[in-house]
C-alpha positions as CSV (number, residue, x, y, z in Angstrom):
1,M,67.0,117.1,-12.9
2,V,67.9,113.5,-12.1
3,M,66.0,110.4,-13.0
4,D,64.8,109.9,-9.4
5,D,63.1,113.3,-9.6
6,L,61.4,112.3,-12.8
7,M,60.1,109.1,-11.3
8,T,58.6,111.2,-8.4
9,I,56.9,113.4,-10.9
10,R,55.5,110.4,-12.8
11,S,53.7,109.0,-9.8
12,G,50.0,109.6,-8.9
13,A,49.0,110.9,-12.3
14,A,45.3,109.7,-12.5
15,Y,42.4,112.2,-12.5
16,D,38.7,111.6,-11.7
17,V,36.5,111.5,-14.8
18,P,33.5,113.8,-14.1
19,N,30.1,112.0,-14.1
20,R,31.8,108.6,-14.2
21,E,32.0,107.2,-10.7
22,G,35.1,105.2,-10.1
23,L,36.6,106.0,-13.5
24,K,39.9,107.8,-13.7
25,S,42.0,109.0,-16.6
26,S,45.8,109.3,-17.1
27,Y,48.2,110.7,-19.7
28,Q,50.3,107.7,-18.8
29,W,47.8,105.2,-20.0
30,H,48.9,102.0,-21.6
31,P,47.2,98.6,-22.2
32,G,48.6,97.1,-19.1
33,M,46.7,99.5,-16.8
34,K,43.7,98.6,-14.7
35,E,40.3,98.8,-16.5
36,D,39.2,101.7,-14.3
37,I,41.9,104.0,-15.8
38,I,41.5,105.3,-19.3
39,L,43.6,107.6,-21.6
40,R,43.4,111.3,-20.9
41,V,43.6,113.8,-23.7
42,S,43.5,117.6,-23.7
43,K,43.8,120.1,-26.5
44,S,47.3,121.0,-25.2
45,S,48.4,117.3,-25.0
46,L,47.1,116.6,-28.5
47,G,48.9,119.8,-29.8
48,A,52.2,118.7,-28.2
49,F,51.8,115.3,-29.9
50,K,51.2,116.8,-33.3
51,F,54.2,119.2,-32.8
52,C,56.6,116.4,-31.7
53,S,55.6,113.1,-30.1
54,Q,58.8,113.0,-28.1
55,Q,57.9,116.4,-26.6
56,Y,54.5,115.0,-25.8
57,F,56.1,111.9,-24.2
58,I,58.3,114.0,-21.9
59,K,55.6,116.5,-20.9
60,Y,52.7,114.1,-20.4
61,P,53.5,110.4,-19.8
62,L,56.7,111.4,-18.0
63,R,55.1,114.6,-16.6
64,V,58.1,116.8,-16.8
65,R,56.7,120.3,-16.0
66,E,57.5,123.0,-18.5
67,P,59.4,125.8,-16.9
68,S,57.2,128.9,-16.3
69,N,58.0,131.9,-18.4
70,D,56.8,135.5,-19.0
71,D,54.6,134.5,-21.9
72,M,52.7,131.9,-19.8
73,T,52.3,134.3,-16.9
74,R,51.1,137.1,-19.1
75,G,48.6,134.8,-20.9
76,S,47.1,133.5,-17.6
77,N,46.7,137.1,-16.3
78,V,45.0,138.3,-19.5
79,H,42.7,135.3,-19.6
80,D,41.7,135.8,-15.9
81,A,41.0,139.5,-16.5
82,V,38.9,138.9,-19.6
83,E,36.8,136.2,-17.7
84,D,36.3,138.6,-14.9
85,F,35.3,141.4,-17.3
86,Y,32.3,139.4,-18.7
87,N,31.3,138.4,-15.2
88,S,31.2,142.0,-14.0
89,V,30.4,144.3,-16.9
90,S,26.9,145.9,-17.0
91,V,25.4,145.8,-20.5
92,G,22.7,148.1,-19.3
93,Y,25.2,150.8,-18.2
94,A,27.2,150.2,-21.4
95,A,24.0,150.7,-23.4
96,S,23.5,154.1,-21.7
97,M,27.0,155.1,-22.7
98,K,26.4,154.0,-26.3
99,S,24.4,157.1,-27.2
100,Y,27.4,159.2,-26.2
101,G,29.7,157.4,-28.7
102,F,32.3,154.7,-29.0
103,D,34.9,156.4,-26.9
104,N,32.7,156.4,-23.9
105,V,32.0,152.7,-24.2
106,V,35.8,152.0,-24.5
107,K,36.4,154.2,-21.4
108,Y,33.8,152.2,-19.5
109,F,35.2,148.8,-20.6
110,N,38.8,150.0,-19.7
111,E,37.6,150.5,-16.1
112,F,37.6,146.7,-15.8
113,I,41.3,146.3,-16.6
114,P,43.0,145.4,-13.3
115,T,46.6,146.2,-12.3
116,E,47.3,142.9,-10.6
117,N,46.2,139.3,-10.3
118,P,45.3,138.2,-6.7
119,Q,47.3,135.0,-7.1
120,R,50.3,136.2,-9.2
121,G,50.8,139.8,-8.1
122,L,51.2,143.1,-10.0
123,F,51.0,143.2,-13.8
124,T,54.5,143.9,-15.1
125,L,54.5,142.1,-18.5
126,G,52.4,144.4,-20.6
127,E,49.1,142.8,-19.6
128,D,47.3,146.2,-19.7
129,E,48.3,146.8,-23.3
130,H,46.8,143.4,-24.3
131,L,43.7,144.1,-22.4
132,R,43.3,147.6,-23.9
133,R,43.5,146.2,-27.4
134,Y,40.9,143.6,-26.4
135,M,38.5,146.1,-24.9
136,H,38.8,148.4,-27.9
137,V,37.6,145.6,-30.2
138,E,34.9,144.5,-27.8
139,A,33.6,148.0,-27.5
140,Q,33.2,148.1,-31.3
141,R,31.4,144.8,-31.2
142,F,29.1,146.2,-28.5
143,M,28.4,149.3,-30.7
144,D,27.4,146.9,-33.5
145,C,25.0,144.8,-31.4
146,E,21.4,145.7,-32.0
147,D,20.4,143.9,-28.8
148,P,22.9,144.2,-25.9
149,Q,22.0,140.8,-24.5
150,Y,24.0,139.2,-27.4
151,F,27.2,140.9,-26.3
152,L,27.7,138.7,-23.2
153,P,28.9,135.1,-23.7
154,I,26.6,132.2,-23.1
155,V,29.7,130.3,-21.9
156,N,32.6,131.9,-20.1
157,E,35.6,129.8,-19.2
158,V,33.9,126.4,-18.8
159,T,35.5,123.0,-18.6
160,L,34.1,120.3,-20.8
161,D,34.6,116.5,-20.5
162,A,33.6,113.6,-22.7
163,V,34.3,109.9,-22.8
164,V,34.6,108.5,-26.3
165,E,35.8,105.2,-27.9
166,I,38.6,105.7,-30.4
167,E,40.5,102.8,-32.0
168,G,38.9,100.4,-29.5
169,V,40.2,102.5,-26.5
170,L,38.1,104.6,-24.1
171,V,39.4,108.1,-24.1
172,H,38.6,111.0,-21.7
173,L,38.7,114.2,-23.6
174,T,38.9,117.4,-21.6
175,G,39.3,121.1,-22.3
176,I,38.5,124.6,-21.2
177,V,36.4,126.6,-23.7
178,D,37.2,130.3,-23.3
179,R,33.9,131.6,-24.6
180,M,30.8,130.9,-26.6
181,F,28.5,133.5,-28.0
182,A,25.1,133.4,-29.6
183,D,24.2,135.9,-32.4
184,E,20.9,137.5,-33.3
185,S,20.1,134.6,-35.6
186,G,20.6,132.0,-32.9
187,R,23.9,130.7,-34.2
188,C,26.5,129.7,-31.7
189,H,30.1,130.9,-32.0
190,I,33.0,129.2,-30.1
191,H,35.9,131.5,-29.4
192,E,39.6,131.2,-28.2
193,L,41.8,133.9,-26.7
194,K,45.5,134.0,-27.5
195,T,48.1,136.5,-26.2
196,G,50.6,135.8,-28.9
197,M,51.1,137.7,-32.2
198,W,49.1,136.6,-35.2
199,K,51.0,135.5,-38.3
200,N,48.8,135.7,-41.4
201,K,50.0,132.5,-43.0
202,P,48.1,129.4,-44.2
203,V,49.9,127.2,-41.7
204,K,48.7,129.4,-38.9
205,W,45.1,129.5,-40.1
206,N,45.1,125.7,-40.4
207,S,46.7,125.3,-37.0
208,M,44.0,127.4,-35.4
209,R,41.2,125.6,-37.2
210,E,42.4,122.3,-35.9
211,E,42.6,123.7,-32.4
212,M,39.0,124.9,-32.7
213,A,38.0,121.6,-34.2
214,Y,39.0,119.9,-30.9
215,Y,36.6,122.1,-29.0
216,V,33.8,121.6,-31.5
217,Y,34.1,117.8,-31.3
218,L,34.4,118.0,-27.5
219,L,31.3,120.2,-27.3
220,D,29.3,117.7,-29.4
221,E,30.4,114.8,-27.2
222,A,30.4,116.5,-23.8
223,E,28.3,115.5,-20.9
224,H,27.3,118.9,-19.5
225,D,24.1,119.6,-17.6
226,T,23.6,123.3,-18.7
227,L,24.8,123.2,-22.3
228,G,22.4,120.5,-23.4
229,N,22.6,119.9,-27.2
230,L,24.5,123.2,-27.9
231,S,26.6,122.9,-31.1
232,A,29.0,125.5,-32.6
233,E,28.3,126.8,-36.1
234,Y,31.2,129.3,-36.1
235,W,34.6,129.3,-34.6
236,G,37.0,132.2,-34.0
237,W,40.1,133.4,-32.2
238,D,41.6,136.6,-30.9
239,H,45.4,137.3,-30.9
240,T,46.2,140.3,-28.6
241,G,49.9,140.5,-29.4
242,G,51.2,143.1,-31.9
243,D,50.1,146.6,-32.5
244,S,46.4,145.7,-32.8
245,L,44.2,142.7,-32.0
246,F,43.6,140.2,-34.7
247,R,40.2,138.6,-34.7
248,G,39.5,135.6,-37.0
249,R,36.0,134.2,-37.5
250,E,34.6,131.7,-40.0
251,P,32.0,128.9,-40.3
252,V,32.9,125.5,-38.9
253,T,34.1,123.2,-41.6
254,T,34.6,119.5,-41.6
255,K,38.2,119.2,-43.0
256,P,39.9,120.5,-39.8
257,I,37.8,118.2,-37.7
258,E,38.8,115.3,-39.9
259,N,42.5,116.3,-39.5
260,M,42.2,116.6,-35.8
261,M,40.6,113.2,-35.6
262,D,43.4,111.7,-37.6
263,S,45.9,113.1,-35.0
264,L,43.8,111.8,-32.2
265,K,43.7,108.3,-33.6
266,R,47.5,108.4,-34.1
267,L,47.9,109.4,-30.5
268,V,45.7,106.5,-29.3
269,R,47.5,104.0,-31.6
270,T,50.9,105.1,-30.2
271,H,49.6,104.6,-26.6
272,K,48.5,101.1,-27.5
273,M,52.2,100.3,-28.2
274,Y,53.4,102.0,-25.0
275,K,54.6,99.8,-22.2
276,G,54.4,102.4,-19.4
277,D,58.2,102.7,-18.9
278,N,60.8,105.4,-19.5
279,N,61.5,104.2,-23.0
280,G,60.1,106.7,-25.5
281,K,60.9,104.8,-28.6
282,H,57.2,104.6,-29.6
283,F,57.1,108.4,-29.5
284,P,59.5,109.4,-32.2
285,L,61.6,112.5,-32.2
286,I,60.9,115.3,-34.6
287,D,62.8,115.1,-37.8
288,K,66.5,115.6,-37.0
289,Y,66.8,118.1,-39.8
290,M,64.3,120.4,-38.1
291,I,66.3,120.7,-34.8
292,K,67.8,124.1,-35.6
293,S,64.7,125.6,-37.1
294,V,62.0,124.2,-34.8
295,C,63.4,122.6,-31.6
296,E,65.9,125.3,-30.6
297,P,63.5,128.3,-30.9
298,W,60.2,126.7,-29.9
299,C,60.7,123.8,-27.5
300,R,61.1,124.7,-23.9
301,I,61.9,121.2,-22.6
302,K,64.6,120.3,-25.2
303,G,67.0,120.0,-22.3
304,F,65.3,116.7,-21.4
305,C,65.3,115.4,-24.9
306,P,67.7,112.5,-25.9
307,R,68.6,114.3,-29.1
308,Y,69.8,117.3,-27.1
309,D,71.1,115.8,-23.9
310,K,71.6,112.0,-23.9
311,V,73.2,112.0,-20.5
312,L,69.8,112.5,-18.8
313,W,67.9,109.7,-20.6
314,P,68.4,105.9,-20.5
315,Y,66.6,105.5,-23.9
316,E,67.2,102.7,-26.3
317,E,67.1,105.4,-29.0
318,E,66.8,104.0,-32.5
319,E,68.7,105.9,-35.2
C-alpha cells in the first residue's frame, strides 16, 4: 500500500454522535479540529492502544484496515447466529422439552444452528462446532432456571453511546454489548462472547476484566431510552474455542474499572499532543525487545509499522 492510498483511507473519518445534534466524533481527533468534532473511543480502539499505541495509531487515526482473516469471519458468523438464537427461541417450547430431559433441550437449541450467514455464505470454518458448544452450556443454564423468563437476555447485541469529559476533553464512548441478563434476584449480568480459546492465566483474567470494565462504565454513562438506569452487578464471558466452552462469571469490582480509566486517560493525553499528521512519534512503539514474542505472532498490521518496514513510513522515528 502506498502513502496516497493511506491518505485516501484517512479522509472522511467523522461519525455522528447519537442524541447530540450536529456533534461528530473521530478517531483522528486532535486539538486543532473544529469544536463540533470530538474524540471517538471504542473498546477495540482502547484495547489496541493498551497493546501497542503505534498499532492503535496505524489502525485508528491513520485508518489502515486490518486484513480480514478466518478468525474474524468465524467470530462474526458465531456472533450473528447467537444473536438470532435469542431472537427466535421459544422458552415455552423449551420448557415443555425440559421434562423430557437435558438431551431434548440441547436437541431443540441445536435446531437454531445455521449452516450459512446470508451476508458471508456457507459456514466452512467450524462455526457449527463453536455453536454446539455454546448451545450445550446454554441448555444446562436453561435446565437450572427455575423461571424460564430469566433465560432470555434483557439486552441482545445493543450499541451504547456516551459523551464524557476526560482530561478536559469531550470523548464519545461507543460499544456493542453482546448480552445482558437478569437473574431471579434482580441482579444484572453483562456478558461477552469470544470465539477464541481460553487461557487460564492471571493476565487473561485481568485482560477480560478490563474489557468488561469498559462496558460497565459505558453502561453507567450511556444515553439510552430503553435501558434507563440499568447497572451491571456481574460480568462474564464465554470462550467457545477448544474442546469445551469456558464460561467465566464474577461480581463487578472497582480495580479493573480504575485500570481501564487509567488507560483511557493516557489515550486522551496522547491525542492532546497529536498534530493530526502522519507522524506517529506521540504514539510510541511497543518495546523493541518484545518484537519477536509479541509483534510477530499477534500483530496483523506489522507490515505498516516503521519498526518492521521503514520504507512505507516517512516517520521522524525517535530511537
